[in-house]
C-alpha positions as CSV (number, residue, x, y, z in Angstrom):
1,M,-30.7,-18.6,14.7
2,T,-28.3,-16.1,16.2
3,G,-26.4,-13.5,14.2
4,Q,-23.1,-15.5,14.9
5,F,-24.3,-19.0,13.7
6,R,-26.3,-17.3,10.8
7,M,-23.0,-15.8,9.7
8,R,-20.8,-18.9,9.7
9,P,-22.1,-20.5,6.5
10,V,-22.0,-17.2,4.8
11,I,-18.4,-16.6,5.8
12,A,-17.5,-20.2,5.0
13,A,-19.0,-20.2,1.4
14,A,-17.6,-16.8,0.5
15,S,-14.1,-17.5,2.3
16,L,-13.4,-20.9,0.9
17,G,-13.8,-19.9,-2.9
18,T,-11.7,-16.8,-2.4
19,V,-8.9,-18.6,-0.6
20,I,-9.0,-21.0,-3.7
21,E,-9.0,-18.0,-6.2
22,W,-5.9,-16.7,-4.2
23,Y,-4.2,-19.9,-4.2
24,D,-4.6,-20.2,-7.8
25,F,-3.3,-16.7,-8.4
26,Y,-0.3,-16.9,-6.2
27,L,1.0,-20.4,-7.3
28,F,2.7,-18.5,-10.2
29,G,4.5,-16.0,-7.9
30,S,5.6,-18.8,-5.3
31,L,7.1,-20.7,-8.1
32,A,8.6,-17.7,-9.9
33,P,12.2,-19.0,-9.9
34,I,11.3,-22.5,-11.3
35,L,8.7,-21.1,-13.7
36,A,11.5,-18.8,-15.2
37,A,13.5,-21.7,-16.2
38,Q,10.6,-23.6,-17.6
39,F,9.1,-20.8,-19.8
40,F,11.9,-18.5,-20.6
41,P,15.5,-19.0,-22.1
42,K,18.0,-20.2,-19.6
43,D,20.9,-18.3,-21.0
44,N,20.3,-15.3,-18.6
45,P,18.6,-16.3,-15.2
46,T,18.3,-12.6,-14.0
47,T,16.4,-11.6,-17.3
48,A,14.2,-14.7,-17.1
49,L,13.4,-13.9,-13.5
50,L,12.3,-10.6,-14.3
51,A,10.3,-11.8,-17.3
52,T,8.5,-14.2,-14.9
53,L,7.8,-11.5,-12.5
54,A,6.6,-9.2,-15.3
55,T,4.2,-11.8,-16.2
56,F,3.3,-12.4,-12.6
57,A,2.5,-8.5,-12.4
58,A,0.5,-8.7,-15.8
59,G,-2.1,-10.7,-13.9
60,F,-2.5,-7.8,-11.6
61,I,-2.5,-5.1,-14.1
62,V,-5.9,-6.5,-15.8
63,R,-7.6,-6.8,-12.6
64,P,-9.2,-3.2,-12.7
65,F,-10.7,-4.5,-16.0
66,G,-12.2,-7.7,-14.4
67,A,-13.4,-5.3,-11.6
68,L,-15.3,-3.3,-14.3
69,V,-16.8,-6.3,-16.1
70,F,-17.8,-8.4,-13.0
71,G,-18.5,-5.4,-10.9
72,R,-21.3,-4.3,-13.4
73,L,-22.6,-7.8,-13.6
74,G,-22.7,-8.2,-9.8
75,D,-24.6,-4.9,-9.3
76,K,-27.1,-5.9,-11.9
77,A,-27.4,-9.8,-11.8
78,G,-26.5,-10.2,-8.1
79,R,-23.4,-11.3,-5.9
80,K,-23.7,-15.0,-5.8
81,H,-23.8,-15.9,-9.4
82,T,-21.1,-13.4,-10.3
83,F,-18.5,-14.8,-8.1
84,L,-19.3,-18.2,-8.8
85,L,-18.4,-17.4,-12.5
86,T,-15.2,-16.0,-11.5
87,L,-14.2,-19.0,-9.6
88,L,-14.8,-21.3,-12.7
89,I,-12.6,-19.0,-14.8
90,M,-9.9,-18.7,-12.4
91,G,-9.8,-22.6,-11.8
92,G,-9.7,-23.3,-15.5
93,A,-7.0,-20.8,-16.2
94,T,-4.9,-22.2,-13.4
95,F,-5.4,-25.7,-14.5
96,A,-4.3,-24.7,-18.1
97,I,-0.9,-23.2,-16.9
98,G,-0.1,-26.5,-15.5
99,C,-0.6,-28.0,-19.0
100,V,1.7,-25.5,-20.9
101,P,4.7,-27.2,-22.6
102,S,8.2,-25.6,-21.7
103,F,10.3,-23.4,-23.5
104,Q,12.5,-26.0,-24.7
105,S,9.4,-27.7,-26.4
106,I,7.5,-25.1,-28.1
107,G,9.8,-21.9,-27.9
108,Y,8.4,-18.6,-27.4
109,A,4.8,-19.9,-27.6
110,A,5.2,-21.1,-24.0
111,P,5.7,-17.6,-22.3
112,V,2.8,-16.2,-24.7
113,L,0.5,-18.8,-23.6
114,V,1.2,-18.5,-20.0
115,L,1.0,-14.6,-20.2
116,L,-2.5,-15.0,-21.8
117,L,-3.7,-17.3,-19.0
118,R,-2.3,-15.0,-16.4
119,L,-4.5,-12.1,-18.0
120,V,-7.5,-14.6,-17.5
121,Q,-6.5,-15.2,-13.9
122,G,-6.3,-11.2,-13.4
123,L,-9.8,-10.7,-15.1
124,A,-11.4,-13.4,-12.7
125,L,-9.8,-12.2,-9.5
126,G,-10.7,-8.5,-10.4
127,G,-14.5,-9.8,-10.0
128,E,-13.9,-12.2,-7.0
129,Y,-12.9,-10.2,-4.1
130,G,-15.6,-7.2,-4.5
131,G,-18.2,-9.8,-4.7
132,A,-17.2,-11.8,-1.6
133,A,-16.5,-8.8,0.6
134,T,-20.0,-7.1,-0.5
135,Y,-21.7,-10.4,0.2
136,V,-20.4,-10.9,3.6
137,A,-20.8,-7.3,4.5
138,E,-24.4,-7.3,3.4
139,H,-25.1,-10.2,5.7
140,A,-23.2,-8.6,8.6
141,P,-25.3,-7.2,11.5
142,E,-24.7,-3.4,12.4
143,G,-21.6,-2.7,14.4
144,K,-19.9,-6.1,13.4
145,R,-19.1,-5.5,9.7
146,G,-15.3,-4.9,10.4
147,Y,-15.2,-8.3,12.2
148,Y,-17.0,-10.4,9.9
149,T,-15.5,-8.9,6.6
150,S,-11.9,-9.5,8.3
151,W,-12.5,-13.1,7.7
152,I,-12.4,-12.4,4.0
153,Q,-9.3,-10.5,4.6
154,T,-7.6,-13.5,5.7
155,T,-8.2,-15.4,2.6
156,A,-5.4,-13.7,0.5
157,T,-2.8,-14.8,3.2
158,L,-4.4,-18.3,3.5
159,G,-4.5,-18.7,-0.3
160,L,-0.4,-17.9,-0.3
161,L,0.0,-20.2,2.9
162,L,-1.9,-23.0,1.0
163,S,0.1,-22.4,-2.1
164,L,3.4,-22.8,-0.3
165,A,2.2,-25.8,1.7
166,V,1.2,-27.7,-1.4
167,I,4.4,-26.8,-3.1
168,L,6.5,-27.9,-0.2
169,L,4.4,-31.1,0.2
170,T,4.6,-32.0,-3.5
171,R,8.5,-31.4,-3.6
172,V,9.1,-33.8,-0.7
173,S,6.6,-36.4,-1.8
174,L,8.1,-36.9,-5.2
175,D,11.2,-39.0,-4.1
176,P,12.6,-40.0,-0.7
177,D,16.2,-38.9,-1.9
178,K,16.2,-35.1,-1.6
179,A,18.4,-34.5,-4.6
180,Q,16.1,-36.6,-6.9
181,S,12.9,-34.9,-5.7
182,I,14.3,-31.3,-6.4
183,Q,15.3,-32.5,-9.8
184,H,11.9,-34.2,-10.3
185,F,10.0,-31.2,-8.9
186,E,11.8,-28.7,-11.2
187,S,11.3,-30.7,-14.3
188,W,7.7,-31.8,-13.9
189,G,6.5,-31.8,-10.4
190,W,5.8,-28.1,-10.3
191,R,2.8,-28.9,-12.5
192,I,1.1,-30.9,-9.6
193,P,0.1,-27.7,-7.6
194,F,-1.6,-26.2,-10.5
195,F,-3.7,-29.6,-11.1
196,V,-4.6,-29.7,-7.6
197,S,-6.6,-26.4,-8.2
198,A,-9.2,-28.5,-10.1
199,V,-10.2,-30.4,-7.0
200,L,-10.3,-27.5,-4.8
201,V,-12.5,-25.5,-7.3
202,A,-14.9,-28.4,-7.5
203,V,-15.5,-28.4,-3.8
204,S,-15.9,-24.7,-3.7
205,V,-18.4,-24.6,-6.7
206,F,-20.4,-27.2,-4.8
207,I,-20.5,-25.1,-1.7
208,R,-21.4,-21.8,-3.6
209,L,-24.3,-23.5,-5.6
210,R,-26.0,-23.7,-2.2
211,M,-25.7,-20.1,-1.3
212,D,-28.5,-17.5,-1.2
213,E,-28.3,-14.0,-2.5
214,S,-27.2,-11.2,0.0
215,P,-30.2,-9.7,1.7
216,G,-28.9,-6.1,0.7
217,F,-29.2,-6.9,-3.2
218,K,-32.4,-8.7,-2.7
219,K,-34.0,-5.8,-0.9
220,I,-33.0,-3.3,-3.7
221,K,-34.1,-5.9,-6.3
222,E,-37.7,-6.1,-4.6
223,E,-38.0,-2.3,-4.4
224,G,-36.8,-1.9,-8.0
225,R,-33.7,0.0,-7.2
226,I,-31.1,-1.9,-9.2
227,S,-29.0,0.4,-11.1
228,V,-29.6,0.6,-14.8
229,N,-25.8,1.4,-15.6
230,P,-23.6,0.9,-12.3
231,L,-20.6,2.0,-14.3
232,R,-21.8,5.3,-15.3
233,E,-23.4,6.0,-11.9
234,S,-20.2,5.1,-10.1
235,F,-17.5,6.8,-12.3
236,T,-19.3,9.9,-13.9
237,H,-21.4,11.1,-11.0
238,R,-19.0,13.6,-9.3
239,R,-19.7,12.6,-5.6
240,N,-19.2,8.8,-6.3
241,L,-16.2,9.4,-8.6
242,S,-14.5,11.7,-5.8
243,L,-15.1,8.9,-3.2
244,V,-13.6,6.1,-5.6
245,L,-10.5,8.4,-6.1
246,L,-10.1,9.0,-2.4
247,T,-10.2,5.5,-1.5
248,L,-7.7,4.6,-4.1
249,F,-5.0,7.3,-3.2
250,G,-5.7,7.7,0.6
251,A,-6.1,3.9,1.5
252,V,-5.9,1.2,-1.1
253,M,-2.7,2.3,-2.8
254,G,-0.6,2.4,0.3
255,Q,-2.3,-0.9,1.6
256,G,-1.5,-2.8,-1.6
257,V,2.3,-2.0,-1.5
258,V,2.5,-2.9,2.1
259,W,0.6,-6.3,1.5
260,Y,3.0,-7.2,-1.5
261,T,6.2,-6.2,0.2
262,G,5.4,-8.1,3.4
263,Q,4.2,-11.5,1.6
264,F,6.0,-11.5,-1.8
265,Y,9.0,-9.0,-1.7
266,A,10.1,-10.6,1.4
267,Q,10.2,-14.1,-0.3
268,T,12.0,-12.7,-3.5
269,F,14.4,-10.9,-1.1
270,M,15.3,-13.8,1.0
271,E,15.7,-16.1,-2.1
272,N,17.7,-13.7,-4.3
273,S,19.3,-11.0,-2.1
274,C,19.9,-13.3,1.1
275,Q,20.3,-16.3,-1.1
276,I,18.4,-18.5,1.4
277,D,17.6,-22.3,0.2
278,F,14.3,-22.6,-1.9
279,A,12.6,-24.9,0.6
280,Q,13.7,-23.0,3.7
281,T,12.5,-19.6,2.4
282,R,9.0,-20.9,1.9
283,T,9.1,-22.7,5.3
284,L,10.2,-19.4,7.1
285,L,7.3,-17.8,5.4
286,I,4.8,-20.2,6.5
287,L,6.1,-20.0,10.0
288,A,5.4,-16.2,10.0
289,I,2.1,-16.3,8.2
290,V,0.4,-18.8,10.7
291,P,0.5,-16.8,13.8
292,A,0.0,-13.5,11.9
293,T,-3.2,-14.6,10.1
294,P,-5.5,-14.0,13.3
295,L,-4.2,-10.5,13.3
296,F,-6.5,-9.6,10.5
297,I,-9.5,-10.6,12.4
298,L,-8.1,-8.7,15.6
299,F,-7.7,-5.4,13.6
300,G,-11.0,-6.0,11.7
301,A,-13.0,-6.3,14.9
302,W,-10.9,-3.4,16.6
303,S,-11.9,-1.1,13.7
304,D,-15.5,-1.7,14.6
305,R,-14.8,0.1,17.9
306,I,-12.3,2.9,17.0
307,G,-12.9,3.3,13.3
308,R,-11.0,2.0,10.1
309,K,-9.0,5.0,9.2
310,W,-6.3,5.4,12.0
311,I,-5.5,1.5,12.2
312,M,-4.7,1.7,8.4
313,M,-2.7,4.8,8.7
314,A,-0.6,3.6,11.6
315,G,0.2,0.4,9.6
316,M,1.5,2.3,6.7
317,L,3.4,4.7,9.1
318,L,5.1,1.7,10.8
319,A,6.0,0.2,7.5
320,V,7.6,3.4,6.1
321,I,9.7,3.7,9.2
322,C,10.7,0.2,9.7
323,Y,11.2,-1.3,6.2
324,R,14.8,-0.6,5.8
325,P,15.9,-1.5,9.4
326,I,14.0,-4.7,8.9
327,Y,15.6,-5.6,5.6
328,H,19.0,-4.5,6.5
329,N,18.9,-7.2,9.5
330,M,17.6,-9.8,7.1
331,L,20.8,-9.1,5.1
332,E,23.0,-9.3,8.2
333,L,21.6,-12.5,9.3
334,T,22.9,-14.1,6.1
335,R,26.3,-12.0,6.0
336,P,29.1,-14.5,6.8
337,D,32.3,-13.5,8.8
338,A,34.6,-16.3,8.1
339,V,34.8,-18.9,5.2
340,I,35.7,-22.5,5.3
341,Q,35.3,-24.6,2.2
342,E,34.9,-28.2,2.1
343,Q,34.7,-29.9,-1.4
344,M,31.9,-32.5,-1.0
345,A,31.6,-34.3,-4.2
346,T,33.0,-34.4,-7.7
347,V,31.1,-36.0,-10.7
348,A,32.6,-36.2,-14.1
349,T,30.8,-37.1,-17.4
350,K,32.6,-37.5,-20.7
351,Q,31.2,-35.1,-23.3
352,L,30.6,-36.9,-26.5
353,G,32.2,-35.9,-29.7
354,N,35.5,-34.5,-28.4
355,Q,38.1,-35.2,-25.6
356,T,36.7,-32.7,-23.0
357,L,35.3,-33.6,-19.7
358,R,32.7,-31.5,-17.6
359,I,33.2,-31.7,-14.0
360,Q,30.4,-30.7,-11.6
361,R,31.7,-29.4,-8.2
362,S,29.6,-29.0,-5.3
363,E,31.0,-26.9,-2.2
364,V,29.6,-26.6,1.2
365,Q,30.8,-23.4,3.1
366,H,30.3,-23.1,6.8
367,E,30.2,-19.2,7.5
368,N,29.3,-17.9,10.9
369,G,27.1,-20.8,11.6
370,I,25.4,-20.5,8.0
371,I,25.6,-23.5,5.7
372,S,25.9,-22.5,2.1
373,T,26.1,-24.7,-1.1
374,R,27.6,-23.6,-4.5
375,S,28.2,-25.6,-7.6
376,Q,30.5,-25.0,-10.6
377,T,30.7,-26.7,-13.8
378,D,34.3,-26.8,-15.2
379,T,35.3,-28.0,-18.5
380,V,38.7,-29.6,-18.9
381,Q,40.8,-31.3,-21.7
382,S,41.9,-34.8,-21.5
383,D,45.4,-33.6,-20.3
384,G,43.7,-31.8,-17.5
385,K,43.9,-28.3,-18.6
386,L,41.0,-26.0,-17.6
387,L,39.1,-24.6,-20.5
388,A,36.2,-22.9,-18.9
389,G,34.2,-22.5,-15.4
390,K,30.6,-21.8,-15.0
391,P,29.6,-20.9,-11.5
392,G,26.2,-21.9,-10.4
393,K,23.6,-20.4,-7.9
394,E,24.6,-20.2,-4.3
395,S,22.2,-21.1,-1.6
396,R,22.1,-21.0,2.2
397,L,20.6,-22.9,4.8
398,L,20.3,-20.8,8.0
399,P,21.0,-22.4,11.4
400,R,18.0,-22.5,14.0
401,N,18.8,-19.4,15.8
402,K,19.1,-17.2,12.6
403,A,16.0,-18.8,11.2
404,I,14.0,-17.8,14.3
405,W,15.1,-14.1,13.7
406,M,14.3,-14.2,10.1
407,V,10.7,-15.6,11.0
408,A,10.2,-12.6,13.5
409,L,11.5,-10.1,10.9
410,V,8.8,-11.4,8.4
411,F,6.2,-11.5,10.9
412,I,6.7,-7.8,11.9
413,Q,5.9,-7.1,8.2
414,L,2.7,-9.2,8.3
415,L,1.8,-7.1,11.5
416,F,1.8,-4.0,9.1
417,V,-0.1,-6.1,6.6
418,A,-2.8,-7.1,9.1
419,M,-3.3,-3.4,10.2
420,V,-3.8,-2.0,6.7
421,Y,-5.6,-5.0,5.3
422,G,-7.9,-6.3,8.2
423,P,-10.1,-3.2,8.2
424,I,-10.1,-2.3,4.6
425,A,-13.2,-4.5,3.3
426,A,-15.4,-3.0,5.7
427,F,-14.0,0.5,4.8
428,L,-14.6,0.2,1.2
429,V,-18.1,-1.3,1.6
430,E,-19.0,1.5,3.7
431,Q,-18.1,4.2,1.2
432,F,-20.6,3.2,-1.5
433,P,-24.6,2.6,-1.6
434,T,-25.7,-0.9,-2.3
435,R,-27.0,-0.4,-5.8
436,I,-23.3,0.4,-7.1
437,R,-21.3,-1.0,-4.4
438,Y,-19.8,-4.0,-6.2
439,S,-18.4,-1.8,-9.2
440,S,-17.4,1.3,-6.9
441,M,-15.3,-0.6,-4.4
442,S,-14.0,-3.2,-6.8
443,L,-12.2,-0.7,-9.1
444,P,-10.0,1.1,-6.4
445,Y,-9.3,-2.0,-4.7
446,H,-7.9,-3.8,-7.8
447,I,-6.0,-0.7,-9.0
448,G,-4.5,0.0,-5.7
449,N,-3.7,-3.8,-5.1
450,G,-3.3,-5.0,-8.6
451,V,-1.4,-2.1,-10.3
452,F,0.4,-0.5,-7.3
453,G,0.7,-3.5,-5.1
454,G,1.1,-6.3,-7.6
455,M,4.0,-4.5,-9.3
456,T,5.9,-4.3,-6.1
457,P,8.1,-7.3,-6.6
458,F,9.0,-6.6,-10.2
459,I,9.7,-2.9,-9.6
460,A,11.7,-3.7,-6.4
461,V,14.0,-6.4,-8.2
462,L,14.4,-4.2,-11.2
463,L,15.6,-1.3,-8.8
464,T,17.9,-3.7,-7.0
465,T,19.3,-4.9,-10.4
466,A,19.8,-1.3,-11.7
467,F,21.5,-0.2,-8.5
468,P,23.3,-3.4,-7.5
469,Q,25.8,-1.4,-4.8
470,E,22.6,-0.6,-3.0
471,P,20.9,-4.0,-1.8
472,L,17.9,-2.3,-0.3
473,A,17.1,0.0,-3.5
474,G,13.9,-2.0,-4.1
475,L,12.2,-0.7,-0.9
476,W,12.1,2.7,-2.2
477,Y,9.1,2.0,-4.2
478,P,6.7,0.9,-1.5
479,I,8.1,3.4,1.0
480,G,7.3,6.1,-1.6
481,V,3.9,4.9,-2.5
482,A,3.0,4.3,1.3
483,C,4.2,7.8,2.1
484,L,1.9,9.4,-0.4
485,C,-1.0,7.4,0.5
486,L,-0.3,8.1,4.2
487,L,-0.5,11.8,3.7
488,I,-3.6,11.9,1.4
489,G,-5.5,9.5,4.0
490,T,-4.5,11.3,7.0
491,L,-5.7,14.6,5.5
492,Y,-8.9,13.6,3.7
493,L,-10.4,10.2,4.9
494,N,-13.3,10.0,7.3
495,N,-13.2,7.5,10.2
496,R,-16.9,6.3,10.1
497,T,-18.0,2.8,10.7
498,T,-21.5,3.1,9.0
499,S,-22.4,2.9,5.4
500,H,-25.0,4.8,3.3
501,E,-27.8,2.3,4.2
502,D,-27.0,2.4,8.0
């Protein structure tokens, strides 16, 4: 069997499970606005959204602890069984989130339960990526490690794409009437994508049970060179510790913020700052993600020829230079010039117990080609006197020409993501010897991605909320982190494409 055909089942088995784990993990972020209303008090939507994003970020913060626990297990017991276990844990936690009752049913127990399940998800994901990347890298032939591990790098984006696709499919399938389908989805239909995870996990477990252990681990096991204490060897030996710190602050930290800016903050920004319709926001992301996904493989393969370092550094540099112009143009695409309002519907329902009426008014605005909808609930007395008016959330539907430009702006961000993320699995694998590789590479990866990267949407929204007069204030966090990482990486990283065993 040739190397290419030998690698296909290896990549398929490792990648499918990792896609499903990312799908499970990112469902929460993709549904953040709806989950905010489900699991937190509704009296302050901004606070509820921030609390939901903080809960989303909590799953990232514990990922380094999962890297320590499962990294040690992977270096002692093997790659295969470890990331089979992480898959089962992730799938169980995801299914359980779909079963948690709403805040209206059980009060503050709801957000507490969700937070605990997010922490379990984070622990599981902390053990998954290092195992999958190590497993593929240790099967890959010499000179092809960047190409083959880049398939693992597509899994995070494919997991996000799968979560968006399942969400949209569920939403449109609930009821042929659009208004009814939205209502059903926001009340109970959002649970369906979480339940779908159980089926996906069952398929992946079946495939992973048929996998063999990696050749690299088999070899050190036969030779009796398995590390007695991989954590101590990784983080107390001066040389290994310096490599861990250098990979974190010189590569992974910047890669993490670029990744989460391009694929999560972009979504949050379109929905909250640009006020683009929920479904259209996710459709725009899908249209950008699909053509961008092959770029991970392109840059991974290219790194086999010219080295990993400069591709990643170039991606960070472009992100630092281009983020503010990109997001400025995203705002301009949704900024109207003229306003024509047309009242579309008035629905009045008599409030029981007094002589007031609650009138729900929906208005459509045609502004510079952009269709906007805004709802307002007015309370009036029986004599027609207005008592109170409560404005609702505005959402905009971009016309085709503006939607195409928005997709292009997101695609450019995904180009930067592919440059920093495509080569990084091979880069991390090559920094550490086989006996401690799972532990050593997992920790800096999950600190850089989980802590620095995963906090990006929350910190960016928090900065925007703190400085409402500056709509691009949220970008200072990813730009600052990427600048620091770019400086350290340029000065101190090596550009090799071989590992300690090559």
